[in-house]
Biopython code that builds the backbone (N, CA, C, O; Angstrom):
import numpy as np
from Bio.PDB.StructureBuilder import StructureBuilder

atoms = [
    (1, "UNK", "N", (45.880, -220.829, -33.613)),
    (1, "UNK", "CA", (46.344, -221.472, -32.348)),
    (1, "UNK", "C", (45.198, -223.087, -31.844)),
    (1, "UNK", "O", (45.267, -224.188, -31.298)),
    (2, "UNK", "N", (44.180, -222.081, -32.569)),
    (2, "UNK", "CA", (42.963, -223.448, -32.474)),
    (2, "UNK", "C", (43.470, -224.812, -33.092)),
    (2, "UNK", "O", (43.782, -225.901, -32.610)),
    (3, "UNK", "N", (43.421, -224.303, -34.323)),
    (3, "UNK", "CA", (43.992, -225.315, -35.818)),
    (3, "UNK", "C", (45.171, -226.571, -34.836)),
    (3, "UNK", "O", (45.047, -227.784, -34.667)),
    (4, "UNK", "N", (46.269, -225.584, -34.356)),
    (4, "UNK", "CA", (47.358, -226.745, -34.261)),
    (4, "UNK", "C", (46.708, -227.813, -33.005)),
    (4, "UNK", "O", (46.928, -229.003, -32.777)),
    (5, "UNK", "N", (46.050, -227.068, -32.504)),
    (5, "UNK", "CA", (46.179, -228.126, -31.036)),
    (5, "UNK", "C", (44.745, -228.858, -31.682)),
    (5, "UNK", "O", (44.491, -229.830, -30.972)),
    (6, "UNK", "N", (43.990, -228.752, -32.504)),
    (6, "UNK", "CA", (42.860, -229.498, -33.236)),
    (6, "UNK", "C", (43.158, -230.779, -33.993)),
    (6, "UNK", "O", (42.510, -231.824, -34.062)),
    (7, "UNK", "N", (44.486, -230.366, -34.623)),
    (7, "UNK", "CA", (44.734, -231.626, -35.596)),
    (7, "UNK", "C", (45.636, -232.213, -34.736)),
    (7, "UNK", "O", (45.749, -233.423, -34.937)),
    (8, "UNK", "N", (46.316, -231.772, -33.849)),
    (8, "UNK", "CA", (47.318, -232.443, -32.988)),
    (8, "UNK", "C", (46.397, -233.508, -32.551)),
    (8, "UNK", "O", (46.459, -234.587, -33.140)),
    (9, "UNK", "N", (45.588, -233.352, -31.635)),
    (9, "UNK", "CA", (44.014, -234.158, -30.906)),
    (9, "UNK", "C", (43.790, -235.060, -31.561)),
    (9, "UNK", "O", (43.883, -236.247, -31.246)),
    (10, "UNK", "N", (43.267, -234.327, -33.170)),
    (10, "UNK", "CA", (43.032, -235.802, -33.902)),
    (10, "UNK", "C", (44.209, -236.461, -34.334)),
    (10, "UNK", "O", (44.009, -237.426, -35.071)),
    (11, "UNK", "N", (45.303, -236.205, -34.082)),
    (11, "UNK", "CA", (46.317, -236.957, -34.350)),
    (11, "UNK", "C", (46.487, -237.153, -35.524)),
    (11, "UNK", "O", (46.725, -238.265, -35.994)),
    (12, "UNK", "N", (46.370, -235.875, -36.322)),
    (12, "UNK", "CA", (47.155, -235.925, -37.868)),
    (12, "UNK", "C", (48.593, -235.821, -38.366)),
    (12, "UNK", "O", (48.846, -234.779, -38.971)),
    (13, "UNK", "N", (49.526, -236.655, -38.235)),
    (13, "UNK", "CA", (51.296, -236.543, -38.222)),
    (13, "UNK", "C", (51.123, -235.550, -39.590)),
    (13, "UNK", "O", (51.234, -236.302, -40.559)),
    (14, "UNK", "N", (50.918, -234.302, -40.005)),
    (14, "UNK", "CA", (51.149, -234.174, -41.122)),
    (14, "UNK", "C", (51.903, -232.870, -41.513)),
    (14, "UNK", "O", (51.438, -231.749, -41.722)),
    (15, "UNK", "N", (53.353, -233.365, -41.564)),
    (15, "UNK", "CA", (54.526, -232.234, -41.567)),
    (15, "UNK", "C", (54.350, -230.909, -42.095)),
    (15, "UNK", "O", (54.528, -229.841, -41.508)),
    (16, "UNK", "N", (53.863, -231.177, -43.650)),
    (16, "UNK", "CA", (53.455, -229.665, -44.184)),
    (16, "UNK", "C", (52.394, -229.065, -43.610)),
    (16, "UNK", "O", (52.285, -227.858, -43.827)),
    (17, "UNK", "N", (51.694, -229.516, -43.027)),
    (17, "UNK", "CA", (50.230, -229.120, -42.247)),
    (17, "UNK", "C", (50.670, -228.114, -40.970)),
    (17, "UNK", "O", (50.347, -227.040, -40.462)),
    (18, "UNK", "N", (51.648, -229.233, -40.805)),
    (18, "UNK", "CA", (52.026, -228.419, -39.182)),
    (18, "UNK", "C", (52.977, -227.530, -39.228)),
    (18, "UNK", "O", (53.128, -226.813, -38.239)),
    (19, "UNK", "N", (53.701, -227.392, -40.197)),
    (19, "UNK", "CA", (54.754, -226.164, -40.561)),
    (19, "UNK", "C", (54.099, -225.183, -40.755)),
    (19, "UNK", "O", (54.416, -224.162, -40.146)),
    (20, "UNK", "N", (52.922, -225.163, -41.704)),
    (20, "UNK", "CA", (51.880, -223.867, -42.329)),
    (20, "UNK", "C", (51.511, -223.495, -41.028)),
    (20, "UNK", "O", (51.748, -222.337, -40.687)),
    (21, "UNK", "N", (50.765, -224.566, -39.934)),
    (21, "UNK", "CA", (50.290, -223.933, -39.113)),
    (21, "UNK", "C", (50.996, -223.386, -38.114)),
    (21, "UNK", "O", (50.547, -222.531, -37.351)),
    (22, "UNK", "N", (51.983, -223.797, -38.080)),
    (22, "UNK", "CA", (53.105, -222.615, -37.141)),
    (22, "UNK", "C", (53.870, -221.816, -37.173)),
    (22, "UNK", "O", (54.476, -221.290, -36.240)),
    (23, "UNK", "N", (53.936, -221.604, -38.451)),
    (23, "UNK", "CA", (54.136, -220.265, -39.360)),
    (23, "UNK", "C", (53.125, -219.644, -38.515)),
    (23, "UNK", "O", (53.272, -218.951, -37.509)),
    (24, "UNK", "N", (52.113, -220.009, -39.092)),
    (24, "UNK", "CA", (50.607, -218.688, -38.498)),
    (24, "UNK", "C", (50.459, -218.553, -37.274)),
    (24, "UNK", "O", (49.921, -217.549, -36.806)),
    (25, "UNK", "N", (50.946, -219.622, -36.476)),
    (25, "UNK", "CA", (51.080, -218.922, -35.225)),
    (25, "UNK", "C", (51.599, -218.281, -34.545)),
    (25, "UNK", "O", (51.142, -217.622, -33.611)),
    (26, "UNK", "N", (53.369, -218.448, -35.173)),
    (26, "UNK", "CA", (53.987, -217.314, -34.662)),
    (26, "UNK", "C", (53.788, -216.301, -34.978)),
    (26, "UNK", "O", (54.251, -215.396, -34.282)),
    (27, "UNK", "N", (53.074, -215.998, -36.075)),
    (27, "UNK", "CA", (52.803, -214.468, -36.316)),
    (27, "UNK", "C", (50.974, -214.041, -35.411)),
    (27, "UNK", "O", (50.639, -212.889, -35.135)),
    (28, "UNK", "N", (50.263, -215.057, -35.180)),
    (28, "UNK", "CA", (49.810, -214.960, -34.061)),
    (28, "UNK", "C", (49.824, -214.594, -33.004)),
    (28, "UNK", "O", (49.004, -213.830, -32.494)),
    (29, "UNK", "N", (51.275, -215.347, -32.226)),
    (29, "UNK", "CA", (51.674, -215.104, -30.893)),
    (29, "UNK", "C", (52.130, -213.923, -31.119)),
    (29, "UNK", "O", (51.227, -213.235, -30.643)),
    (30, "UNK", "N", (52.967, -213.152, -31.548)),
    (30, "UNK", "CA", (54.053, -212.671, -31.515)),
    (30, "UNK", "C", (53.383, -210.882, -32.148)),
    (30, "UNK", "O", (53.794, -209.860, -31.598)),
    (31, "UNK", "N", (52.419, -210.825, -33.249)),
    (31, "UNK", "CA", (52.242, -209.982, -33.865)),
    (31, "UNK", "C", (51.020, -209.227, -34.116)),
    (31, "UNK", "O", (50.855, -208.097, -34.574)),
    (32, "UNK", "N", (49.875, -210.473, -33.548)),
    (32, "UNK", "CA", (48.574, -209.876, -33.539)),
    (32, "UNK", "C", (48.371, -208.745, -32.612)),
    (32, "UNK", "O", (48.843, -208.942, -31.492)),
    (33, "UNK", "N", (47.880, -207.788, -32.769)),
    (33, "UNK", "CA", (46.945, -206.709, -31.574)),
    (33, "UNK", "C", (45.721, -207.116, -31.459)),
    (33, "UNK", "O", (45.010, -207.554, -32.364)),
    (34, "UNK", "N", (45.337, -206.919, -29.850)),
    (34, "UNK", "CA", (44.255, -207.157, -29.705)),
    (34, "UNK", "C", (43.347, -205.951, -29.968)),
    (34, "UNK", "O", (43.851, -204.838, -30.121)),
    (35, "UNK", "N", (41.947, -206.151, -30.027)),
    (35, "UNK", "CA", (41.078, -204.998, -30.553)),
    (35, "UNK", "C", (41.017, -204.152, -28.658)),
    (35, "UNK", "O", (41.144, -204.570, -27.507)),
    (36, "UNK", "N", (40.801, -203.065, -29.203)),
    (36, "UNK", "CA", (40.643, -202.047, -28.047)),
    (36, "UNK", "C", (39.576, -202.611, -27.590)),
    (36, "UNK", "O", (39.858, -202.909, -26.430)),
    (37, "UNK", "N", (38.592, -202.913, -27.795)),
    (37, "UNK", "CA", (37.218, -203.031, -27.122)),
    (37, "UNK", "C", (37.488, -204.316, -25.827)),
    (37, "UNK", "O", (36.544, -204.501, -25.060)),
    (38, "UNK", "N", (38.457, -204.954, -25.678)),
    (38, "UNK", "CA", (38.247, -206.124, -24.651)),
    (38, "UNK", "C", (39.847, -205.755, -23.629)),
    (38, "UNK", "O", (40.990, -205.322, -23.771)),
    (39, "UNK", "N", (38.856, -206.318, -22.534)),
    (39, "UNK", "CA", (39.739, -205.490, -21.640)),
    (39, "UNK", "C", (41.350, -206.449, -21.364)),
    (39, "UNK", "O", (41.680, -207.574, -21.741)),
    (40, "UNK", "N", (41.895, -205.668, -20.754)),
    (40, "UNK", "CA", (43.199, -206.264, -20.545)),
    (40, "UNK", "C", (43.696, -207.825, -19.891)),
    (40, "UNK", "O", (44.731, -208.491, -19.926)),
    (41, "UNK", "N", (42.171, -207.993, -19.220)),
    (41, "UNK", "CA", (42.545, -209.210, -18.717)),
    (41, "UNK", "C", (42.227, -210.089, -19.475)),
    (41, "UNK", "O", (43.097, -210.927, -19.711)),
    (42, "UNK", "N", (40.848, -210.248, -20.162)),
    (42, "UNK", "CA", (40.619, -210.736, -21.626)),
    (42, "UNK", "C", (41.640, -211.211, -22.577)),
    (42, "UNK", "O", (41.911, -212.382, -22.842)),
    (43, "UNK", "N", (42.400, -209.664, -23.260)),
    (43, "UNK", "CA", (43.686, -210.275, -23.996)),
    (43, "UNK", "C", (44.811, -211.131, -23.367)),
    (43, "UNK", "O", (45.681, -211.696, -24.030)),
    (44, "UNK", "N", (44.723, -211.161, -22.242)),
    (44, "UNK", "CA", (45.721, -211.900, -21.450)),
    (44, "UNK", "C", (45.200, -213.087, -21.633)),
    (44, "UNK", "O", (45.718, -213.706, -22.562)),
    (45, "UNK", "N", (44.281, -213.669, -21.026)),
    (45, "UNK", "CA", (43.382, -215.064, -20.837)),
    (45, "UNK", "C", (43.650, -215.379, -22.579)),
    (45, "UNK", "O", (44.035, -216.496, -22.926)),
    (46, "UNK", "N", (43.439, -214.437, -23.452)),
    (46, "UNK", "CA", (43.020, -215.108, -25.119)),
    (46, "UNK", "C", (44.785, -215.155, -25.127)),
    (46, "UNK", "O", (44.969, -215.766, -26.180)),
    (47, "UNK", "N", (45.610, -214.981, -24.792)),
    (47, "UNK", "CA", (47.140, -215.140, -25.229)),
    (47, "UNK", "C", (47.493, -216.459, -24.121)),
    (47, "UNK", "O", (48.338, -217.227, -24.583)),
    (48, "UNK", "N", (47.124, -216.721, -23.138)),
    (48, "UNK", "CA", (47.406, -218.016, -22.492)),
    (48, "UNK", "C", (47.338, -218.692, -23.028)),
    (48, "UNK", "O", (48.260, -219.475, -23.256)),
    (49, "UNK", "N", (45.809, -218.771, -23.688)),
    (49, "UNK", "CA", (44.888, -219.639, -24.419)),
    (49, "UNK", "C", (46.072, -220.242, -25.517)),
    (49, "UNK", "O", (46.534, -221.383, -25.520)),
    (50, "UNK", "N", (46.300, -219.485, -26.137)),
    (50, "UNK", "CA", (46.407, -219.202, -27.537)),
    (50, "UNK", "C", (47.843, -219.833, -26.910)),
    (50, "UNK", "O", (47.707, -221.035, -27.135)),
    (51, "UNK", "N", (48.863, -219.694, -26.388)),
    (51, "UNK", "CA", (50.144, -220.191, -26.339)),
    (51, "UNK", "C", (49.939, -221.629, -26.238)),
    (51, "UNK", "O", (50.340, -222.500, -27.009)),
    (52, "UNK", "N", (49.086, -221.776, -24.906)),
    (52, "UNK", "CA", (49.263, -222.952, -24.747)),
    (52, "UNK", "C", (48.254, -223.855, -25.730)),
    (52, "UNK", "O", (48.581, -225.035, -25.601)),
    (53, "UNK", "N", (47.356, -223.739, -26.487)),
    (53, "UNK", "CA", (46.888, -224.378, -27.576)),
    (53, "UNK", "C", (48.405, -225.192, -28.557)),
    (53, "UNK", "O", (48.822, -226.349, -28.609)),
    (54, "UNK", "N", (48.970, -223.543, -29.378)),
    (54, "UNK", "CA", (50.203, -224.009, -29.613)),
    (54, "UNK", "C", (51.548, -224.674, -29.040)),
    (54, "UNK", "O", (52.562, -225.030, -29.641)),
    (55, "UNK", "N", (51.314, -224.708, -28.078)),
    (55, "UNK", "CA", (52.428, -225.223, -27.281)),
    (55, "UNK", "C", (52.139, -227.305, -27.199)),
    (55, "UNK", "O", (52.821, -228.330, -27.229)),
    (56, "UNK", "N", (50.918, -226.957, -27.103)),
    (56, "UNK", "CA", (50.780, -229.048, -26.926)),
    (56, "UNK", "C", (50.481, -229.485, -28.597)),
    (56, "UNK", "O", (50.188, -230.638, -28.912)),
    (57, "UNK", "N", (50.629, -228.179, -29.750)),
    (57, "UNK", "CA", (50.768, -228.584, -31.073)),
    (57, "UNK", "C", (52.234, -229.136, -30.914)),
    (57, "UNK", "O", (52.483, -230.279, -31.297)),
    (58, "UNK", "N", (53.374, -228.207, -30.258)),
    (58, "UNK", "CA", (54.615, -228.375, -30.582)),
    (58, "UNK", "C", (54.904, -229.806, -29.971)),
    (58, "UNK", "O", (55.664, -230.466, -30.679)),
    (59, "UNK", "N", (54.518, -230.368, -28.942)),
    (59, "UNK", "CA", (54.869, -231.308, -28.178)),
    (59, "UNK", "C", (54.489, -232.525, -29.081)),
    (59, "UNK", "O", (55.187, -233.531, -29.212)),
    (60, "UNK", "N", (53.406, -232.318, -29.625)),
    (60, "UNK", "CA", (52.712, -233.245, -30.931)),
    (60, "UNK", "C", (53.630, -233.606, -31.814)),
    (60, "UNK", "O", (53.755, -234.751, -32.247)),
    (61, "UNK", "N", (54.608, -232.231, -32.252)),
    (61, "UNK", "CA", (55.511, -232.346, -33.490)),
    (61, "UNK", "C", (56.591, -232.934, -33.250)),
    (61, "UNK", "O", (57.315, -233.342, -34.157)),
    (62, "UNK", "N", (56.929, -233.100, -31.724)),
    (62, "UNK", "CA", (58.050, -233.338, -31.536)),
    (62, "UNK", "C", (58.484, -234.962, -31.464)),
    (62, "UNK", "O", (59.525, -235.520, -31.118)),
    (63, "UNK", "N", (57.505, -235.331, -31.834)),
    (63, "UNK", "CA", (57.078, -236.591, -31.842)),
    (63, "UNK", "C", (56.361, -237.113, -32.623)),
    (63, "UNK", "O", (56.195, -238.311, -32.391)),
    (64, "UNK", "N", (55.761, -236.661, -33.618)),
    (64, "UNK", "CA", (55.081, -237.042, -34.220)),
    (64, "UNK", "C", (55.825, -236.645, -36.028)),
    (64, "UNK", "O", (56.141, -237.468, -36.887)),
    (65, "UNK", "N", (55.886, -235.520, -36.078)),
    (65, "UNK", "CA", (56.695, -234.588, -37.229)),
    (65, "UNK", "C", (57.561, -233.756, -36.662)),
    (65, "UNK", "O", (57.668, -232.531, -36.613)),
    (66, "UNK", "N", (58.313, -234.894, -36.133)),
    (66, "UNK", "CA", (60.034, -234.425, -36.498)),
    (66, "UNK", "C", (60.514, -232.644, -37.222)),
    (66, "UNK", "O", (60.830, -231.577, -36.695)),
    (67, "UNK", "N", (60.372, -233.027, -38.379)),
    (67, "UNK", "CA", (60.954, -232.192, -39.789)),
    (67, "UNK", "C", (60.220, -230.506, -39.013)),
    (67, "UNK", "O", (60.824, -229.464, -38.757)),
    (68, "UNK", "N", (58.885, -230.818, -38.845)),
    (68, "UNK", "CA", (58.272, -229.492, -38.530)),
    (68, "UNK", "C", (59.335, -228.751, -37.759)),
    (68, "UNK", "O", (60.074, -227.913, -38.276)),
    (69, "UNK", "N", (59.370, -229.132, -36.415)),
    (69, "UNK", "CA", (60.605, -228.838, -35.487)),
    (69, "UNK", "C", (61.179, -227.561, -35.797)),
    (69, "UNK", "O", (60.993, -226.445, -35.311)),
    (70, "UNK", "N", (62.193, -228.138, -37.059)),
    (70, "UNK", "CA", (63.454, -227.358, -37.719)),
    (70, "UNK", "C", (62.712, -226.216, -38.716)),
    (70, "UNK", "O", (63.343, -225.336, -39.302)),
    (71, "UNK", "N", (61.105, -226.418, -38.802)),
    (71, "UNK", "CA", (61.035, -225.221, -39.401)),
    (71, "UNK", "C", (60.572, -223.756, -38.592)),
    (71, "UNK", "O", (60.305, -222.757, -39.260)),
    (72, "UNK", "N", (60.524, -223.747, -37.467)),
    (72, "UNK", "CA", (60.120, -223.028, -36.296)),
    (72, "UNK", "C", (60.858, -222.275, -36.164)),
    (72, "UNK", "O", (62.004, -222.580, -35.835)),
    (73, "UNK", "N", (60.262, -220.282, -36.492)),
    (73, "UNK", "CA", (61.428, -219.277, -36.041)),
    (73, "UNK", "C", (62.152, -219.439, -34.768)),
    (73, "UNK", "O", (61.698, -219.871, -33.708)),
    (74, "UNK", "N", (63.334, -219.033, -35.026)),
    (74, "UNK", "CA", (64.495, -219.449, -34.023)),
    (74, "UNK", "C", (63.612, -218.949, -32.230)),
    (74, "UNK", "O", (63.564, -219.548, -31.155)),
    (75, "UNK", "N", (62.956, -217.374, -32.776)),
    (75, "UNK", "CA", (62.026, -217.200, -31.675)),
    (75, "UNK", "C", (60.866, -218.586, -31.266)),
    (75, "UNK", "O", (61.024, -219.399, -30.355)),
    (76, "UNK", "N", (60.398, -218.560, -31.664)),
    (76, "UNK", "CA", (59.351, -219.548, -31.140)),
    (76, "UNK", "C", (59.670, -220.621, -30.825)),
    (76, "UNK", "O", (58.879, -221.188, -30.070)),
    (77, "UNK", "N", (60.861, -221.345, -31.210)),
    (77, "UNK", "CA", (61.691, -222.360, -30.982)),
    (77, "UNK", "C", (62.149, -222.542, -29.489)),
    (77, "UNK", "O", (62.012, -223.518, -28.751)),
    (78, "UNK", "N", (62.903, -220.959, -29.193)),
    (78, "UNK", "CA", (63.263, -220.922, -27.878)),
    (78, "UNK", "C", (62.474, -220.775, -27.118)),
    (78, "UNK", "O", (62.586, -221.432, -26.083)),
    (79, "UNK", "N", (61.725, -220.179, -27.215)),
    (79, "UNK", "CA", (60.651, -220.421, -26.132)),
    (79, "UNK", "C", (59.620, -221.271, -25.917)),
    (79, "UNK", "O", (58.758, -220.962, -25.094)),
    (80, "UNK", "N", (59.543, -222.605, -26.701)),
    (80, "UNK", "CA", (59.053, -223.408, -26.597)),
    (80, "UNK", "C", (59.925, -224.154, -25.543)),
    (80, "UNK", "O", (59.429, -224.760, -24.593)),
    (81, "UNK", "N", (61.769, -224.030, -25.871)),
    (81, "UNK", "CA", (62.576, -224.806, -25.194)),
    (81, "UNK", "C", (61.969, -224.006, -23.451)),
    (81, "UNK", "O", (61.581, -224.733, -22.537)),
    (82, "UNK", "N", (62.002, -222.902, -23.362)),
    (82, "UNK", "CA", (61.832, -222.608, -22.193)),
    (82, "UNK", "C", (60.955, -222.774, -22.041)),
    (82, "UNK", "O", (61.045, -222.290, -20.913)),
    (83, "UNK", "N", (59.789, -223.102, -22.101)),
    (83, "UNK", "CA", (58.535, -223.690, -21.332)),
    (83, "UNK", "C", (58.443, -224.668, -21.140)),
    (83, "UNK", "O", (57.716, -225.077, -20.234)),
    (84, "UNK", "N", (59.394, -225.736, -22.194)),
    (84, "UNK", "CA", (59.807, -227.013, -21.637)),
    (84, "UNK", "C", (60.565, -227.493, -20.820)),
    (84, "UNK", "O", (60.547, -228.678, -20.490)),
    (85, "UNK", "N", (61.739, -226.191, -20.155)),
    (85, "UNK", "CA", (61.887, -226.607, -19.066)),
    (85, "UNK", "C", (61.781, -225.726, -18.365)),
    (85, "UNK", "O", (62.720, -225.354, -17.662)),
    (86, "UNK", "N", (60.475, -225.086, -18.367)),
    (86, "UNK", "CA", (60.423, -224.187, -17.130)),
    (86, "UNK", "C", (60.791, -223.114, -16.693)),
    (86, "UNK", "O", (60.356, -222.576, -15.675)),
    (87, "UNK", "N", (61.944, -222.541, -17.695)),
    (87, "UNK", "CA", (62.928, -221.542, -17.683)),
    (87, "UNK", "C", (61.969, -219.872, -18.112)),
    (87, "UNK", "O", (61.568, -219.422, -19.185)),
    (88, "UNK", "N", (61.918, -219.486, -17.057)),
    (88, "UNK", "CA", (60.268, -218.223, -16.578)),
    (88, "UNK", "C", (61.649, -217.335, -16.762)),
    (88, "UNK", "O", (61.106, -216.244, -16.935)),
    (89, "UNK", "N", (62.787, -217.111, -16.828)),
    (89, "UNK", "CA", (63.673, -215.846, -17.363)),
    (89, "UNK", "C", (63.693, -215.357, -18.292)),
    (89, "UNK", "O", (63.620, -216.031, -19.319)),
    (90, "UNK", "N", (63.809, -213.856, -18.346)),
    (90, "UNK", "CA", (63.700, -213.022, -19.559)),
    (90, "UNK", "C", (62.053, -213.062, -20.669)),
    (90, "UNK", "O", (61.972, -212.362, -21.679)),
]
sb = StructureBuilder()
sb.init_structure("model")
sb.init_model(0)
sb.init_chain("A")
sb.init_seg("    ")
for serial, (resi, resn, name, xyz) in enumerate(atoms, 1):
    if name == "N":
        sb.init_residue(resn, " ", resi, " ")
    sb.init_atom(name, np.array(xyz, "f"), 0.0, 1.0, " ", f" {name:<3s}", serial, name[0])
structure = sb.get_structure()
Protein backbone atom coordinates (compact mmCIF):
# COMPACT_ATOMS: atom_id res chain seq x y z
CA UNK A 1 0.00 0.00 0.00
CA UNK A 2 2.79 2.35 0.88
CA UNK A 3 4.48 1.80 -2.49
CA UNK A 4 1.30 2.67 -4.41
CA UNK A 5 1.01 5.93 -2.50
CA UNK A 6 4.73 6.72 -2.81
CA UNK A 7 4.89 6.33 -6.57
CA UNK A 8 1.69 8.33 -6.96
CA UNK A 9 3.10 11.17 -4.83
CA UNK A 10 6.33 11.05 -6.87
CA UNK A 11 4.15 11.40 -10.02
CA UNK A 12 5.49 8.27 -11.72
CA UNK A 13 2.89 7.39 -14.39
CA UNK A 14 4.14 3.88 -15.15
CA UNK A 15 1.14 1.71 -15.96
CA UNK A 16 2.98 -1.62 -15.68
CA UNK A 17 4.34 -0.63 -12.28
CA UNK A 18 0.94 0.48 -10.99
CA UNK A 19 -0.76 -2.64 -12.34
CA UNK A 20 1.70 -4.80 -10.40
CA UNK A 21 1.37 -2.65 -7.27
CA UNK A 22 -2.42 -2.78 -7.42
CA UNK A 23 -2.37 -6.57 -7.74
CA UNK A 24 -0.21 -6.72 -4.62
CA UNK A 25 -2.46 -4.20 -2.86
CA UNK A 26 -5.49 -6.35 -3.68
CA UNK A 27 -3.85 -9.23 -1.84
CA UNK A 28 -2.77 -7.01 1.06
CA UNK A 29 -6.16 -5.37 1.53
CA UNK A 30 -8.24 -8.55 1.40
CA UNK A 31 -6.11 -11.59 2.17
CA UNK A 32 -3.40 -10.67 4.67
CA UNK A 33 -4.19 -11.53 8.25
CA UNK A 34 -2.62 -9.48 10.98
CA UNK A 35 -0.50 -11.03 13.70
CA UNK A 36 -2.08 -11.83 17.04
CA UNK A 37 0.15 -9.55 19.05
CA UNK A 38 -1.47 -6.41 17.64
CA UNK A 39 -4.51 -4.96 19.30
CA UNK A 40 -7.74 -4.83 17.31
CA UNK A 41 -7.59 -1.03 17.17
CA UNK A 42 -4.03 -1.14 15.81
CA UNK A 43 -5.13 -3.61 13.14
CA UNK A 44 -8.04 -1.37 12.15
CA UNK A 45 -5.80 1.70 11.97
CA UNK A 46 -3.29 -0.19 9.80
CA UNK A 47 -6.07 -1.38 7.48
CA UNK A 48 -7.58 2.10 7.25
CA UNK A 49 -4.19 3.60 6.42
CA UNK A 50 -3.59 0.95 3.77
CA UNK A 51 -6.97 1.61 2.17
CA UNK A 52 -6.30 5.34 2.17
CA UNK A 53 -2.88 4.93 0.55
CA UNK A 54 -4.15 2.58 -2.14
CA UNK A 55 -7.19 4.76 -2.83
CA UNK A 56 -4.94 7.78 -3.36
CA UNK A 57 -2.96 5.66 -5.81
CA UNK A 58 -6.23 4.70 -7.52
CA UNK A 59 -7.14 8.39 -7.91
CA UNK A 60 -3.71 9.02 -9.45
CA UNK A 61 -4.20 6.12 -11.86
CA UNK A 62 -7.62 7.39 -12.93
CA UNK A 63 -5.97 10.46 -14.41
CA UNK A 64 -2.38 9.41 -15.14
CA UNK A 65 -2.47 5.62 -15.77
CA UNK A 66 -6.00 4.83 -16.96
CA UNK A 67 -5.18 1.39 -18.38
CA UNK A 68 -4.19 0.32 -14.85
CA UNK A 69 -7.83 0.74 -13.79
CA UNK A 70 -8.84 -1.96 -16.28
CA UNK A 71 -6.47 -4.43 -14.58
CA UNK A 72 -8.02 -4.07 -11.12
CA UNK A 73 -9.89 -7.02 -9.67
CA UNK A 74 -13.65 -6.66 -9.82
CA UNK A 75 -13.85 -6.49 -6.02
CA UNK A 76 -11.18 -3.80 -5.67
CA UNK A 77 -12.63 -1.71 -8.51
CA UNK A 78 -16.10 -1.98 -6.95
CA UNK A 79 -14.83 -0.92 -3.54
CA UNK A 80 -12.98 2.07 -5.02
CA UNK A 81 -16.18 3.11 -6.81
CA UNK A 82 -18.09 2.89 -3.53
CA UNK A 83 -15.46 5.04 -1.82
CA UNK A 84 -15.54 7.56 -4.68
CA UNK A 85 -19.31 7.88 -4.52
CA UNK A 86 -19.39 7.67 -0.71
CA UNK A 87 -21.66 4.63 -0.94
CA UNK A 88 -21.11 3.13 2.50
CA UNK A 89 -23.74 0.38 2.12
CA UNK A 90 -22.67 -3.29 2.10
